[in-house]
N, C-alpha and C positions, 0 to 999 in steps of 0.2 A: 504493500500500500504506500509506503514511503516513496518508493521509486516511481510509482504511477503519479503520485501527487507532484513530485519534483519535475517530471517530464511535462506535465500539463501546465504547471504554474511558472516554471523557470525556463526550461528548454524551449517550449513552444513559442512564447513571445519573442525569444531571442532569434529563432530561425524565421519567424513570420515577419518580423519588423526590422531588426537590426541589419539583416543581410540585404534586404531589398527595400528600397524606398516605396512608399504607398503608390499604388497605381493611380495615375491621373490621365484621363483620356485626352483632354485638350491640352496636352503638354506644351504645345506651341504658344499658348497664351500665358504660361507661368514658367518661362524658361529660367527666370532668376532663381527659382527654387532649386534647380539642378546645377546651374552654372553661374558663378559670381561674375564672370567676364561679360555677361549680358547687361550688367548694370550700366545705364546711361547710353545704350546703343541707339536710342531714339533721339528725337530732337526736343522733347519736352518731358514733363513729369507724367508718369503713368502709374495709376493705382489699380490693382486687380484683386478681386475677392473670388474665392472658389469654395463651393460646398459640395461634397460628394458623399453618398451613402449607398450601401448595397442592401438589396431586399432579399431576404431568405427566411427560412423557417426558424432560425435561431433567434433568441431574444436580444442578444447584443451583437449587432452587425458591424462590420468595418465601416468607419466613417472618417473623413478627412476634411479639415478646414484650413484655408490659406488666405493670408492677406499679404500682398507685396506692393512696395512702393519703390520706384527707381527713377533716376533722372540724371542728365548730364550736370555736373557740378561746377565745371570750369573748363579751361582749355585742356582737352585730352583726358579729363578726369570724369569718371562716373561713379555713382554710389547708389545703394539701395538697402532696404530692410525687408526681411521676410518674417512674418509671424505664422507659425504652423502648429496644428494639433492633429494627432492621429490616434485613433482608439480601435481596438479589436478585442472583444471579450472583456476581461478585466484589465487588460493592458492599456496604458495611456502614455503618450509622449507629447509634451508641449515645449516648443522651442522658439527662440528668436535668434536671427542671424544678421550680422552687418556685412555688407559686401562693397568692395571697391574695385574699380577697373582703371586701366590706363590704355589709351587708344593711340595707335600708330597708323598714319595714313599710308596706304599701299598703292593708291592710284587716285584719279580724279573723283571716282565714285565708289571707292572701296576702302575698307579699313580693317585692321586687326586689333582686337582688344585682349588684354590679359587681365585676369581677375583673381582676387583672394577673398576668402570669407572666414569669419569666425562665428561660431554658433554655440550657444549655451542652451541645454535642454533639461527639463525635469522628466525623469522616467519613473513610472510606477507600474510594476508588474501585477498589482492587485492581489498579492498573496494574503494581505491582511483581511480581505473580504471573502476569501475562499474558505471552504469547509476543510478543517484539519481534524484528524483523530486525536492529536496530541499537541497542544499549544507549546509544550516545552520540549518538543523533539529536537535534540541537539543537531541531528543531520540537516533538518530543514532550516534551523536558525543560523547555520553558518553561511547561508546565502543571502545577500542583501536583496530586498524586494523593491527598493526604491532609492533614488539618489539623483545627483546632478552629473551630467556628462558634458564634455566639450568636443567640438569638431572644428578642424581647420581644413578648408578645401581650397582648390585652385582650378582654374579653367582658362580656355582660350575661345574666342568667338570671332569669326570672320564674316563680313558682310560685303556684298558687291551687287549693286542694283537690285535684282529680284531674287538673289540667291543668298542663303546664309548657312553656316555650319558652326557648331559648337562642340568642343570636347572638354569634359570636366571630370574631376575626382572630388566630389563634394565632401567626402569624409576621408581625405588623404591621411589625416592624423586623428585618432580618437583618444580623448583624454577621459579616463575612467577611474577617478580616485576611489569610488566605492566598489570597484571591481564587479560591476553588474554583469559585464560580458566577459568574465574570466573564468576559465576552468580551474577550480580550486585544486584539483589533483595534480595538474601539470603547470599551473600558474601561467598558462598561455591564453591569449585572447581567442574568443570563439567567433570573431567576425573578421571578414576580409574587406578589402576596399571595393567600392562601387565605381564603375567607369561608365559614363554616359556619352553617347554621340547623338546629337540632335541636328537635323538638317532639313532643308526644304527649299523650294524655288517656286516662282510664280510665272505663269505663261498667260499673257494677254492675247486672247483670241479675237477680241473686238474692243471697241470703246466701252462696251457695257458688260462684257463677260470675260471671266478669267478662271483658270484652274490653278490650284496651289496644293501640291502634295507635300506632306510632312512625314518625316521618319524619325523615330527614336529607337536606338539600340542600347541596351544596358547589359553590362557584363559583370558577373560576380563569380569568383573562383569557386568551382565545385557545383555550379548550377548551370542548367541549359541557358544558352543565349536568349535573352528576352527581346522582343521587338514590338513596336507599335507603329501602325501606318494609318495616316489620315489623308483623305483626298477631298479638298474643298472646292466647291463651285461658287464663285463670287459674282453676284449680279449687281451691276451699277454701283459697285463699291459700297453697297448698303446692306444687302442680304446675302448670307452665306449658308449653303446647305452642303452637308458632307456625309461621307461614310468612312468608317474606321474599322481596323482589324487589330486585335490584340492577341498576343501569344498566351495561351493556345486556344484556338477555335472560339474566340469571342468576337462578335460583330457589333458595330455601333452605328447609330444614326444621330446626327447632331445638326443644329441650326443656330446661327448667330444673326442678330439684327442690330444695326447702328440706329438706335432710337433717335439720337442726335449726332452731329459730327464728333461729339466728345464722349458719348455714352454707348457702350456695347453691352448687349445682354445675350447670353447663350445658354442652350440646354442640350444635354447629351444623354442618350439612353443606350445601355449596353446589354446584350443578351447572348447566351451561349448557342452556338449552332451545332454543338455536339455535347449534349448535357452529360453523358456518361463520363466524359473526360474533364468536365468542369464542375465538380461537386459544389463549389461555392456559388454557382449560378443556377443550380438545378431548380430552385423554388423562387427565383426572381432575378431581375437584372440589377444594374446599377444606374443611379440617377446622378447627374452632375450639372450644377448651375454655376455660371461664370458671369461676373459683372466687372466691367472695366471702365474707368473714367480717365480721360486724358486732359491734363491741364495745359493751357496755352502758355 
């Protein structure tokens, strides 16, 4: 029983959350969350909020909230802040990160940015609220169930006309003073580094219609290569309708509308096209709402 409890409360949150960042379908709208080099890549301040929840038969479903604000701060300098919360079951992580970038012009209409981020997050595995046979079990009490962690990340971002590409390691260094993610028997960390590649381009087919594919690939040692693909059809630079695919066998439909030149509102729904291979989607899909405001 001790072993079962330990796996459910300690090991499961580690492998479900620390190894892989939460799934976000419209990743192209929240790139600062993955890549600090994205900060200040636009011409004005941009604030983006995202809410994502998954529907299924379980009482506590995965849900994620994000708020990001980024802007050019001066000559060749960009900055941004990200507030994020992710929960699944009894596990919860709440973090805030500061991001900074430096831009190098590579051409008349192209640039390359390098970025760094520092993040502080509060992690709670929820062990205190779970059922235990023995509150004084020495085996269980040797493992910390909550604490503060730090992350230092780095990235690069290239933009040229209608093409962009970003490569990042958002958790290049993990600072874990409470040893939340450390195997006590070997004193080695239980997590590896995440590597993200996000890219996309835009093809103008007429003055009123364009196509814009986006791709995100994420690598984590010991796990299959994950990828997300979105294809957006943009009408009159005002309304966007798209279809997406997520590894493995998850299809998505989404739409964004520019309510005003400054305000964008979007919704995305995901569902499994092979339920037997996607147990988390068997009794429902995922809903994702995005709101962005651009300050002049």
